[in-house]
C-alpha positions, 0 to 999 in steps of 0.5 A: 568572288566566287559565289559571285561568279556563280550567282552571275552563271545561275542568273545567265542560266535562268535568264537562257531559260526564260528566253528559251521558254518565251521562245517556245511559247511564241513557236506554239502560239504561232502553230496554234494560230496556223492551225485555227486559220486552217481549221477556219478555212476548212469549217467556215464554208460549211458553217456560214449561212445557207444561201436561199435557193431552190432546187430544180429537178433536171430535165433531159433535152433533145439531142442537147449539146451546150447551149443548143437543143434539138437535131442540127439537121433541122430545117429551122434554126430558132434562136432566143435572145433572152435576159435571166432577169426578164420576167417575160423571158421567165414566162416564155421558158415556163410557159411556152418553151415546153410547148416548142420542145413538144411540136418543134424541137423533139420532132426534128423540126426546129433546132433552138439555141439560147443566147444571152442579152446580158447586157439589157437590163443591167446597162438600164440601171443608174448604178453599175450592176452586172447581175444579168451579164453575170448570170449569162456567163454563169450559164456558159460556164456551166456549159463547160460541164455539159450542164447548160440546161440545168444551170439555165432552168436553176437560174430562172427558178431563183430569179427573185423578181427584183432586178439588180437586187442580188438575185444573181450576185456571185455568191448566190451564182455559186450556190445555184450552180451547186443545187444545179449539180456543178462542180462548184470549185471548177464553175467558180474558176471559170465564173471568176476568170471572166472566161465567157465575158466576150461570149456574153458581149457578142450576144449582145451585139448580135441581138442589137444587129438583128433588130432586137430591142427587148427581150425575149426576142427570137431570129428565125433562119431557115434555107429555101433553094439555097437562099438563107432567110431570117425573120424575127418574133418579138416578145413572149407572143402565144404559141399560136404565133409561133405555130403560124410562123413555123408551119408557114416556114415549113410550108415554104420549105416543103413547096420548094423540095 
């Protein structure tokens, strides 16, 4: 009888030991899995395939603030309505904007403002695609870090010249933000929140109201004898056409002073 009781007590002890061992094993396994997830979360961003983006050398802009450059008191305000997927806008950015900077913006004659028409190309696509709008919003998010023009240049440099085919998906825009020198975490928070969605829509509506039908489109504003006047320039026209229009406006302003 005593031997039988002892055998039962021993059996229960062995069962308890097995349960304790199993419990420890489960605990260790859960801790190990949690540790692996933590390591994965830290290491994966460093190991995932690198997005193919090019770095653009940062360029100082005269009296740059947010999406503007030039003297705020300049007699002429020139607003460009542009689309980062538009090849003609890229051509203007590469060939004509540096000349405008040299002869009109840096000399205090023109205040230049970049505005988006981010709905233009996206809305023409049969499939729902937001790459133009997203690129415009990304540039505005860079503005929060004082790097609008760095992002502006980097976005244009990384356009693959194929509309709505991944040039400006969210992951690639994040990579472009990195090479443009932004704090990527802050950029991603801004971009993911949709902070500038309404501003991009406002730009598009102002482009339409101003008579824009294509990009780039330029709205020129100036004042003569207290009267505000506007005129437009359509497309990436030769620099000589900008010169003719801007010089005529400067002469008109000068004649009335």
